[in-house]
C-alpha positions in Angstrom: 160.8 -63.0 221.3 163.4 -61.8 223.9 163.8 -58.1 224.6 166.7 -56.4 222.9 169.4 -55.5 225.4 171.8 -52.8 224.5 175.3 -53.7 225.9 178.8 -52.8 224.9 181.6 -55.3 224.6 185.0 -53.9 223.7 188.5 -55.3 223.5 190.0 -51.9 223.6 188.4 -48.6 224.4 189.3 -45.0 225.3 191.7 -42.8 223.3 193.5 -40.0 225.1 193.8 -37.0 222.8 197.2 -36.0 224.2 198.7 -39.5 223.9 197.4 -40.4 220.5 197.0 -37.1 218.5 200.2 -37.9 216.6 198.4 -40.7 214.9 196.3 -38.4 212.7 199.3 -37.3 210.7 200.6 -40.7 210.1 197.7 -42.7 208.8 198.2 -42.0 205.1 201.9 -42.7 205.4 201.2 -45.9 207.2 198.8 -47.1 204.5 201.2 -46.4 201.7 204.1 -48.0 203.6 202.2 -51.1 204.4 200.9 -51.6 200.9 204.2 -50.9 199.1 207.2 -52.1 201.0 206.0 -52.7 204.5 205.7 -56.5 204.5 208.7 -56.8 206.9 207.0 -54.3 209.3 203.8 -56.2 209.1 205.6 -59.5 209.6 207.2 -58.0 212.7 203.8 -56.7 213.9 202.2 -60.1 213.7 205.1 -62.3 214.9 207.4 -60.4 217.2 207.6 -61.4 220.8 206.3 -57.9 221.9 203.5 -57.2 219.4 202.5 -60.6 218.0 200.1 -63.2 219.2 201.3 -64.1 222.7 200.0 -67.7 223.1 202.5 -70.2 221.7 200.0 -72.7 220.3 198.1 -69.9 218.5 201.0 -68.3 216.5 200.4 -67.8 212.8 201.7 -70.4 210.5 203.9 -69.3 207.6 200.9 -69.9 205.3 198.6 -67.8 207.6 201.2 -65.0 207.7 201.6 -64.9 203.9 197.9 -64.9 203.5 197.6 -61.8 205.8 200.5 -60.1 204.1 199.0 -60.7 200.6 195.5 -59.5 201.7 196.9 -56.4 203.4 199.1 -55.5 200.4 196.1 -55.2 198.1 195.0 -51.7 197.1 192.3 -50.4 199.5 192.8 -53.3 201.9 193.7 -51.1 204.9 191.2 -48.3 204.0 188.4 -49.6 206.4 190.8 -50.1 209.3 192.5 -46.8 208.8 189.1 -45.0 208.4 188.2 -46.2 211.9 191.2 -44.3 213.3 190.5 -41.3 211.0 187.0 -41.1 212.4 188.2 -41.5 216.0 190.5 -38.6 215.6 188.4 -36.4 213.4 186.7 -34.7 216.3 189.6 -34.1 218.7 189.4 -33.1 221.4 187.1 -35.9 222.3 183.9 -35.1 224.1 183.4 -37.1 227.3 179.9 -38.5 227.1 178.9 -40.9 229.8 177.8 -44.4 228.7 174.8 -45.8 230.5 174.8 -49.2 228.9 176.5 -52.0 230.7 180.1 -52.4 229.4 182.4 -55.4 229.3 186.0 -54.4 228.5 188.4 -57.1 227.7 192.1 -56.4 228.0 195.3 -58.4 227.4 197.7 -58.5 230.3 200.6 -58.4 227.8 199.2 -55.8 225.4 202.1 -54.1 223.8 200.0 -51.2 222.4 197.7 -50.1 225.1 198.5 -49.5 228.8 196.3 -51.1 231.5 195.8 -47.6 233.0 193.8 -46.8 229.9 191.4 -49.6 230.7 190.9 -48.4 234.3 190.3 -44.8 233.0 187.3 -46.0 231.0 185.5 -46.7 234.3 185.1 -42.9 234.8 182.8 -42.7 231.8 180.5 -45.6 232.5 177.4 -44.8 234.5 176.1 -48.3 234.8 177.7 -51.7 235.2 181.3 -51.8 234.1 183.3 -55.0 234.1 187.0 -55.0 233.2 188.6 -58.4 232.6 192.3 -58.4 232.2 193.1 -61.7 230.5 196.2 -63.3 231.9 198.9 -64.1 229.4 197.0 -62.5 226.5 198.5 -59.9 224.1 196.7 -57.2 222.1 195.2 -60.1 220.0 192.8 -61.4 222.6 190.7 -63.6 220.4 193.7 -65.3 218.9 195.5 -65.8 222.3 192.6 -66.9 224.4 189.5 -67.7 222.2 187.7 -69.9 224.8 188.1 -67.4 227.6 187.1 -64.4 225.4 184.0 -66.3 224.0 182.9 -67.4 227.5 183.3 -63.9 229.0 181.3 -62.3 226.1 178.6 -64.9 226.2 178.2 -64.7 229.9 178.0 -60.9 229.8 175.4 -60.9 227.1 173.3 -63.5 228.9 173.3 -61.5 232.1 170.4 -59.2 232.7 168.0 -61.0 230.3 164.5 -59.8 231.1 165.7 -56.6 232.7 164.8 -53.2 231.2 166.8 -52.2 228.2 169.3 -49.4 228.4 169.3 -46.3 226.2 172.1 -43.7 226.0 
């Protein structure tokens, strides 16, 4: 049986307390808005030129969009996603622990939500191998924009280092 390798693959990473602390007060409002009358806001999020999927051939069909809107409008549908952000911001200011596991960070060149400088800043907290791949033409929705590239990058990264010592933080 192959040895377990602890590696980190992220498509987004660090949160700066100063730039994102305003989010903590808006999560409950966002959840209520999205589930009550926010379908137009969600439509814009998924389909606008700035925030939607960037690759033309991968855009959501009208049926896909309606399925997402229906699913997200159900009671509790956003709880898990919003709990992620609640947890991230629950211990502000963030402690800066160093990561010793190899890290692959995937970033969309056209990400409308996260600045590329945030990706570069992650390098400061990685004490081992850090690889940043900025995917050309990709938006925030990397897997939808460039699935073959994303899958290849992740697969290659996970296969690297087989047989080496495992890393523990």
